[in-house]
TORRO-643423 format. One record per atom (N, C-alpha, C): residue number from 1; chain; atom name; y, x, z. Coordinates in Angstrom, 2 decimals, m for minus. Example, Ala and Ser with C-alpha at 12.3 -4.5 7.8 and 13.67 -1.06 7.14 Angstrom:
REM residues 2
   nr  kette  atom        y        x        z
    1      A     N    m5.69    13.19     7.80
    1      A    CA    m4.50    12.30     7.80
    1      A     C    m3.30    13.20     7.80
    2      A     N    m2.25    12.85     7.08
    2      A    CA    m1.06    13.67     7.14
    2      A     C     0.03    12.90     7.87
This chain:
REM residues 132
   nr  kette  atom        y        x        z
    1      A     N   m18.89    53.38    13.06
    1      A    CA   m17.70    53.20    11.81
    1      A     C   m17.51    51.56    11.12
    2      A     N   m16.43    51.57    10.96
    2      A    CA   m16.38    49.35    10.49
    2      A     C   m16.41    49.62     8.71
    3      A     N   m17.41    48.63     8.94
    3      A    CA   m17.62    48.58     7.07
    3      A     C   m16.63    46.96     6.67
    4      A     N   m16.31    47.18     5.64
    4      A    CA   m15.85    45.99     5.07
    4      A     C   m16.92    45.27     3.93
    5      A     N   m16.60    43.90     3.99
    5      A    CA   m17.19    43.01     3.01
    5      A     C   m16.71    43.02     2.07
    6      A     N   m16.96    43.94     0.80
    6      A    CA   m15.97    43.38    m0.44
    6      A     C   m16.79    43.41    m1.30
    7      A     N   m17.94    42.89    m1.01
    7      A    CA   m18.51    41.75    m2.14
    7      A     C   m18.03    40.20    m2.40
    8      A     N   m17.22    39.67    m1.08
    8      A    CA   m16.81    38.16    m1.33
    8      A     C   m16.04    38.05    m2.09
    9      A     N   m16.50    36.78    m2.79
    9      A    CA   m16.15    36.45    m4.09
    9      A     C   m15.56    35.20    m3.76
   10      A     N   m13.35    35.12    m3.52
   10      A    CA   m13.06    34.14    m3.42
   10      A     C   m13.18    32.94    m4.86
   11      A     N   m13.35    31.81    m4.66
   11      A    CA   m13.38    30.83    m5.53
   11      A     C   m12.59    29.58    m5.44
   12      A     N   m12.06    29.31    m6.27
   12      A    CA   m11.04    28.40    m6.43
   12      A     C   m11.62    26.76    m7.07
   13      A     N   m12.52    26.71    m6.50
   13      A    CA   m13.72    25.62    m6.79
   13      A     C   m13.01    24.47    m6.05
   14      A     N   m12.23    23.35    m6.78
   14      A    CA   m12.15    21.96    m5.51
   14      A     C   m10.31    22.51    m5.47
   15      A     N    m9.60    23.23    m6.07
   15      A    CA    m8.63    23.75    m5.44
   15      A     C    m7.58    22.58    m6.06
   16      A     N    m7.61    22.30    m7.28
   16      A    CA    m6.77    21.69    m8.47
   16      A     C    m6.89    20.19    m7.59
   17      A     N    m7.68    20.06    m7.20
   17      A    CA    m8.31    18.19    m7.04
   17      A     C    m7.67    18.26    m5.58
   18      A     N    m7.79    19.36    m4.67
   18      A    CA    m7.44    19.23    m3.21
   18      A     C    m6.01    19.28    m3.48
   19      A     N    m5.02    20.07    m4.35
   19      A    CA    m3.37    19.81    m4.30
   19      A     C    m3.24    18.65    m4.79
   20      A     N    m4.04    17.92    m5.56
   20      A    CA    m3.37    16.61    m5.79
   20      A     C    m4.02    15.66    m4.90
   21      A     N    m4.67    15.82    m4.22
   21      A    CA    m5.28    14.92    m3.04
   21      A     C    m4.36    14.89    m2.42
   22      A     N    m4.00    16.09    m1.97
   22      A    CA    m2.92    16.34    m0.94
   22      A     C    m1.43    15.72    m1.41
   23      A     N    m1.06    16.04    m2.24
   23      A    CA     0.00    15.04    m2.81
   23      A     C     0.36    14.04    m3.14
   24      A     N    m1.07    13.49    m3.33
   24      A    CA    m1.10    11.70    m2.78
   24      A     C    m1.26    11.46    m1.77
   25      A     N    m2.00    12.35    m0.67
   25      A    CA    m2.01    11.85     0.59
   25      A     C    m0.71    12.04     1.41
   26      A     N     0.19    12.80     0.85
   26      A    CA     1.45    12.89     1.30
   26      A     C     2.55    11.67     1.02
   27      A     N     2.38    11.32    m0.03
   27      A    CA     3.07    10.28    m0.79
   27      A     C     2.76     9.43     0.13
   28      A     N     1.45     8.63     0.15
   28      A    CA     0.76     7.75     1.04
   28      A     C     1.54     7.48     2.31
   29      A     N     1.55     8.74     3.20
   29      A    CA     2.06     8.80     4.29
   29      A     C     3.34     8.53     4.18
   30      A     N     4.18     8.98     3.37
   30      A    CA     5.60     8.65     3.86
   30      A     C     5.85     7.25     2.95
   31      A     N     5.38     6.53     2.14
   31      A    CA     5.70     5.33     1.47
   31      A     C     5.17     4.76     2.67
   32      A     N     3.77     4.59     3.76
   32      A    CA     3.81     3.48     4.64
   32      A     C     4.43     3.58     5.71
   33      A     N     5.39     4.14     5.36
   33      A    CA     6.44     4.04     7.26
   33      A     C     7.60     2.93     6.69
   34      A     N     7.79     2.64     5.30
   34      A    CA     8.73     1.75     4.72
   34      A     C     8.40     0.70     4.61
   35      A     N     9.38    m0.14     5.54
   35      A    CA     8.87    m1.41     6.08
   35      A     C     9.06    m2.43     4.99
   36      A     N     8.06    m3.08     5.00
   36      A    CA     7.58    m4.16     4.15
   36      A     C     7.06    m3.86     2.61
   37      A     N     7.14    m2.37     2.29
   37      A    CA     6.90    m1.81     0.94
   37      A     C     5.65    m1.06     1.30
   38      A     N     5.55    m0.99     2.56
   38      A    CA     4.50    m0.05     2.84
   38      A     C     3.16    m0.21     2.75
   39      A     N     2.32    m1.22     2.32
   39      A    CA     1.35    m1.59     1.87
   39      A     C     1.15    m1.03     0.50
   40      A     N     2.30    m0.94    m0.38
   40      A    CA     1.99     0.03    m1.53
   40      A     C     1.47     1.20    m1.54
   41      A     N     1.58     1.82    m0.34
   41      A    CA     1.05     3.14    m0.02
   41      A     C    m0.68     3.03    m0.46
   42      A     N    m1.20     2.12    m0.39
   42      A    CA    m2.73     1.69    m0.40
   42      A     C    m3.15     2.57    m1.87
   43      A     N    m2.16     2.69    m2.58
   43      A    CA    m2.56     2.88    m4.27
   43      A     C    m2.49     4.63    m4.31
   44      A     N    m1.68     4.90    m3.72
   44      A    CA    m1.62     6.48    m3.59
   44      A     C    m2.53     7.26    m2.74
   45      A     N    m2.62     6.31    m1.00
   45      A    CA    m3.79     6.67    m0.42
   45      A     C    m5.47     6.41    m0.90
   46      A     N    m5.45     5.89    m1.68
   46      A    CA    m7.14     5.69    m2.18
   46      A     C    m7.53     6.63    m3.05
   47      A     N    m6.44     6.99    m4.54
   47      A    CA    m6.62     7.82    m4.78
   47      A     C    m6.16     9.30    m4.30
   48      A     N    m5.78     9.53    m3.18
   48      A    CA    m5.60    11.01    m2.71
   48      A     C    m7.10    10.92    m2.35
   49      A     N    m7.50    10.06    m1.16
   49      A    CA    m9.23     9.94    m0.80
   49      A     C   m10.03    10.13    m1.45
   50      A     N    m9.73     9.70    m2.95
   50      A    CA   m10.99    10.19    m3.83
   50      A     C   m10.86    11.52    m4.30
   51      A     N    m9.59    11.99    m4.91
   51      A    CA    m9.44    13.16    m5.13
   51      A     C    m9.79    14.38    m4.10
   52      A     N    m9.30    14.13    m2.86
   52      A    CA    m9.77    15.07    m1.85
   52      A     C   m11.26    15.16    m1.39
   53      A     N   m11.90    14.13    m1.46
   53      A    CA   m13.49    13.86    m1.54
   53      A     C   m13.86    14.71    m2.44
   54      A     N   m13.96    14.74    m3.48
   54      A    CA   m14.40    15.59    m4.50
   54      A     C   m13.90    16.69    m4.38
   55      A     N   m12.89    16.99    m4.26
   55      A    CA   m12.29    18.12    m3.92
   55      A     C   m13.46    19.41    m2.63
   56      A     N   m13.39    18.26    m1.41
   56      A    CA   m14.22    18.76    m0.36
   56      A     C   m15.48    19.15    m1.15
   57      A     N   m16.53    18.16    m1.79
   57      A    CA   m17.59    18.35    m2.49
   57      A     C   m18.08    19.68    m3.30
   58      A     N   m17.00    19.67    m4.09
   58      A    CA   m16.67    20.99    m4.74
   58      A     C   m16.76    22.38    m4.44
   59      A     N   m16.07    22.06    m3.02
   59      A    CA   m15.27    23.53    m2.34
   59      A     C   m16.58    23.60    m1.49
   60      A     N   m17.46    22.57    m1.10
   60      A    CA   m18.53    22.91     0.04
   60      A     C   m19.63    23.39    m1.13
   61      A     N   m19.64    23.04    m2.35
   61      A    CA   m20.82    23.44    m2.91
   61      A     C   m20.70    25.03    m3.48
   62      A     N   m19.19    25.38    m3.93
   62      A    CA   m19.05    26.61    m4.21
   62      A     C   m19.03    27.46    m3.10
   63      A     N   m18.52    27.31    m1.86
   63      A    CA   m18.71    27.90    m0.61
   63      A     C   m16.73    28.69    m0.76
   64      A     N   m16.02    27.60    m1.24
   64      A    CA   m14.73    28.00    m1.75
   64      A     C   m13.93    27.29    m0.09
   65      A     N   m12.73    27.70    m0.12
   65      A    CA   m11.90    26.79     1.05
   65      A     C   m11.92    25.37     1.17
   66      A     N   m12.03    24.91     2.17
   66      A    CA   m11.75    23.48     2.14
   66      A     C   m10.36    22.61     2.84
   67      A     N    m9.32    24.22     3.15
   67      A    CA    m8.22    23.62     3.56
   67      A     C    m7.72    22.82     3.02
   68      A     N    m7.30    22.80     1.58
   68      A    CA    m6.41    21.69     1.06
   68      A     C    m6.89    20.41     1.13
   69      A     N    m8.55    20.31     1.08
   69      A    CA    m9.12    19.05     0.84
   69      A     C    m8.91    18.35     1.80
   70      A     N    m9.24    19.26     2.98
   70      A    CA    m9.01    18.20     4.20
   70      A     C    m7.78    17.80     4.87
   71      A     N    m6.79    18.46     4.72
   71      A    CA    m5.38    18.09     4.53
   71      A     C    m5.10    17.12     3.83
   72      A     N    m5.57    17.19     2.24
   72      A    CA    m5.25    15.54     1.72
   72      A     C    m5.97    14.66     2.11
   73      A     N    m7.03    14.79     2.65
   73      A    CA    m8.12    13.47     3.16
   73      A     C    m7.31    13.09     4.42
   74      A     N    m6.90    14.18     5.17
   74      A    CA    m6.31    13.53     6.74
   74      A     C    m4.85    12.70     6.15
   75      A     N    m4.06    13.35     5.11
   75      A    CA    m2.78    12.72     5.30
   75      A     C    m3.04    11.16     4.45
   76      A     N    m4.05    11.34     3.70
   76      A    CA    m4.31     9.97     3.04
   76      A     C    m4.89     8.86     3.84
   77      A     N    m6.07     9.46     4.79
   77      A    CA    m6.13     8.68     5.61
   77      A     C    m5.11     7.98     6.66
   78      A     N    m4.33     9.04     7.14
   78      A    CA    m2.89     8.28     7.86
   78      A     C    m2.41     6.96     7.00
   79      A     N    m1.86     7.62     5.81
   79      A    CA    m1.16     6.71     4.79
   79      A     C    m2.07     5.33     4.78
   80      A     N    m3.31     5.22     4.22
   80      A    CA    m3.86     4.21     3.99
   80      A     C    m4.37     3.31     5.41
   81      A     N    m4.00     3.88     6.58
   81      A    CA    m4.02     2.97     7.88
   81      A     C    m3.21     2.71     8.03
   82      A     N    m1.98     3.29     7.73
   82      A    CA    m0.38     2.45     8.44
   82      A     C    m0.64     1.59     7.43
   83      A     N    m0.79     1.67     6.35
   83      A    CA    m0.77     0.80     5.21
   83      A     C    m1.18    m0.31     5.44
   84      A     N    m3.05    m0.10     5.70
   84      A    CA    m3.30    m1.47     5.57
   84      A     C    m3.14    m2.26     7.28
   85      A     N    m2.29    m1.88     8.35
   85      A    CA    m2.20    m1.89     9.62
   85      A     C    m0.77    m3.36     8.99
   86      A     N     0.19    m2.58     8.30
   86      A    CA     1.05    m3.32     7.85
   86      A     C     0.78    m4.55     6.97
   87      A     N    m0.30    m3.95     5.83
   87      A    CA    m0.49    m5.41     5.15
   87      A     C    m1.22    m6.57     6.21
   88      A     N    m2.24    m6.13     6.66
   88      A    CA    m2.71    m6.90     8.08
   88      A     C    m1.27    m7.90     8.64
   89      A     N    m0.64    m7.54     9.11
   89      A    CA     0.25    m7.82    10.39
   89      A     C     1.27    m8.39     9.03
   90      A     N     1.45    m8.34     7.66
   90      A    CA     2.72    m9.33     7.16
   90      A     C     1.72   m10.23     6.92
   91      A     N     0.06   m10.16     6.55
   91      A    CA    m0.61   m11.27     5.73
   91      A     C    m0.43   m12.08     7.29
   92      A     N    m0.65   m12.11     8.12
   92      A    CA    m0.97   m12.96     9.45
   92      A     C     0.39   m13.33     9.84
   93      A     N     1.56   m12.73     9.74
   93      A    CA     2.61   m13.39    10.02
   93      A     C     2.96   m14.52     9.56
   94      A     N     2.73   m14.31     7.44
   94      A    CA     3.04   m15.17     6.64
   94      A     C     1.80   m16.14     6.62
   95      A     N     1.03   m16.02     6.74
   95      A    CA    m0.07   m17.43     7.29
   95      A     C     0.12   m18.23     8.26
   96      A     N     0.20   m17.54     9.35
   96      A    CA     0.98   m18.43    10.06
   96      A     C     2.14   m19.11    10.58
   97      A     N     3.41   m18.56     9.83
   97      A    CA     4.52   m19.15     9.86
   97      A     C     4.59   m20.29     8.72
   98      A     N     3.94   m19.17     7.52
   98      A    CA     3.95   m20.61     6.36
   98      A     C     3.49   m21.89     6.51
   99      A     N     2.16   m21.94     7.04
   99      A    CA     0.96   m22.77     6.96
   99      A     C     2.04   m23.96     7.85
  100      A     N     2.29   m22.97     9.26
  100      A    CA     3.23   m24.28     9.76
  100      A     C     4.35   m25.04     9.50
  101      A     N     5.11   m24.12     8.98
  101      A    CA     6.48   m24.70     7.93
  101      A     C     5.88   m25.67     6.91
  102      A     N     5.00   m25.62     6.50
  102      A    CA     4.53   m26.04     5.17
  102      A     C     4.48   m27.73     5.79
  103      A     N     3.32   m27.27     6.98
  103      A    CA     2.72   m29.06     7.67
  103      A     C     4.20   m29.98     7.91
  104      A     N     5.36   m28.70     8.40
  104      A    CA     6.10   m30.12     9.21
  104      A     C     6.96   m30.19     7.85
  105      A     N     6.92   m29.58     6.79
  105      A    CA     7.68   m30.76     5.37
  105      A     C     7.10   m31.63     5.26
  106      A     N     5.94   m31.25     4.91
  106      A    CA     4.76   m32.42     5.01
  106      A     C     4.95   m33.57     5.73
  107      A     N     5.13   m33.38     7.15
  107      A    CA     4.93   m34.38     7.78
  107      A     C     6.61   m35.09     7.78
  108      A     N     6.96   m34.43     7.58
  108      A    CA     8.63   m34.91     7.74
  108      A     C     9.13   m35.68     5.99
  109      A     N     8.29   m35.52     5.50
  109      A    CA     9.24   m35.57     3.87
  109      A     C     9.24   m37.55     3.65
  110      A     N    10.15   m37.88     3.49
  110      A    CA    10.62   m39.26     3.42
  110      A     C    10.78   m39.09     1.45
  111      A     N     9.62   m39.89     1.11
  111      A    CA     9.85   m39.82    m0.51
  111      A     C    10.61   m40.64    m0.80
  112      A     N    10.84   m41.92    m0.15
  112      A    CA    12.07   m42.76    m0.60
  112      A     C    13.03   m42.29    m0.35
  113      A     N    13.71   m41.34     0.30
  113      A    CA    15.07   m40.88     0.23
  113      A     C    15.22   m39.98    m0.66
  114      A     N    14.26   m39.42    m0.75
  114      A    CA    14.38   m38.11    m1.64
  114      A     C    14.51   m38.54    m3.07
  115      A     N    13.68   m40.01    m3.62
  115      A    CA    14.05   m40.72    m4.93
  115      A     C    15.65   m41.30    m4.75
  116      A     N    16.03   m41.48    m4.34
  116      A    CA    17.11   m42.42    m3.91
  116      A     C    18.10   m41.18    m3.96
  117      A     N    17.66   m39.74    m3.64
  117      A    CA    19.10   m38.88    m3.66
  117      A     C    18.77   m38.27    m5.31
  118      A     N    17.33   m38.28    m5.61
  118      A    CA    17.32   m37.76    m6.72
  118      A     C    18.08   m38.68    m8.17
  119      A     N    18.02   m39.88    m7.50
  119      A    CA    18.75   m40.86    m8.44
  119      A     C    20.16   m41.18    m8.51
  120      A     N    20.58   m40.69    m7.45
  120      A    CA    22.34   m40.49    m7.25
  120      A     C    22.77   m38.86    m8.18
  121      A     N    22.02   m38.22    m7.86
  121      A    CA    22.59   m37.13    m8.29
  121      A     C    22.45   m37.17   m10.24
  122      A     N    21.56   m37.63   m10.54
  122      A    CA    20.91   m38.06   m12.16
  122      A     C    22.71   m38.88   m12.59
  123      A     N    22.92   m40.12   m11.81
  123      A    CA    23.38   m40.83   m12.01
  123      A     C    25.23   m39.92   m12.29
  124      A     N    25.30   m38.92   m11.15
  124      A    CA    26.50   m38.31   m10.96
  124      A     C    26.39   m37.36   m11.97
  125      A     N    25.43   m37.26   m12.82
  125      A    CA    25.59   m35.82   m14.02
  125      A     C    25.80   m37.11   m14.84
  126      A     N    24.99   m37.86   m15.15
  126      A    CA    25.21   m39.20   m16.47
  126      A     C    26.79   m39.42   m16.55
  127      A     N    27.69   m39.51   m15.21
  127      A    CA    28.39   m40.16   m15.20
  127      A     C    29.60   m39.14   m15.67
  128      A     N    29.62   m37.66   m15.29
  128      A    CA    29.97   m36.41   m15.75
  128      A     C    29.79   m36.11   m16.98
  129      A     N    28.92   m36.49   m17.54
  129      A    CA    28.84   m36.08   m19.18
  129      A     C    29.45   m37.07   m19.74
  130      A     N    29.95   m37.97   m19.40
  130      A    CA    30.30   m39.41   m20.11
  130      A     C    31.94   m39.08   m20.20
  131      A     N    32.84   m38.53   m18.92
  131      A    CA    33.60   m38.41   m18.89
  131      A     C    34.38   m37.06   m19.51
  132      A     N    33.32   m36.25   m19.82
  132      A    CA    33.94   m34.65   m21.11
  132      A     C    33.77   m35.25   m22.21
């Protein structure tokens, strides 16, 4: 004869935080795929990580289901990883190209010509104001 365990109590411990962590994780994963804006996925990603870890700890303590917490943790990790990679790539390109362009501008800066051009522009502006 087969016996079923009817004394099993289903706990909802961590379920609310698990859902919130999953939503933040999914949001982070979706935002992280947007070019140039994907770095903003770090915000919901980190929030999702925190909520999912707290949910997982509560579920472990109460012996409740951990599926939502684990799914939220995975989605938040994926979103944070992609956003972190974009942050790294953008900052590396910006620092290398920006520094090279800045060096070129400084090396090729002709202050005498710049001063002369500004004086000409100011004179043209003064002349146009006198005629009106």
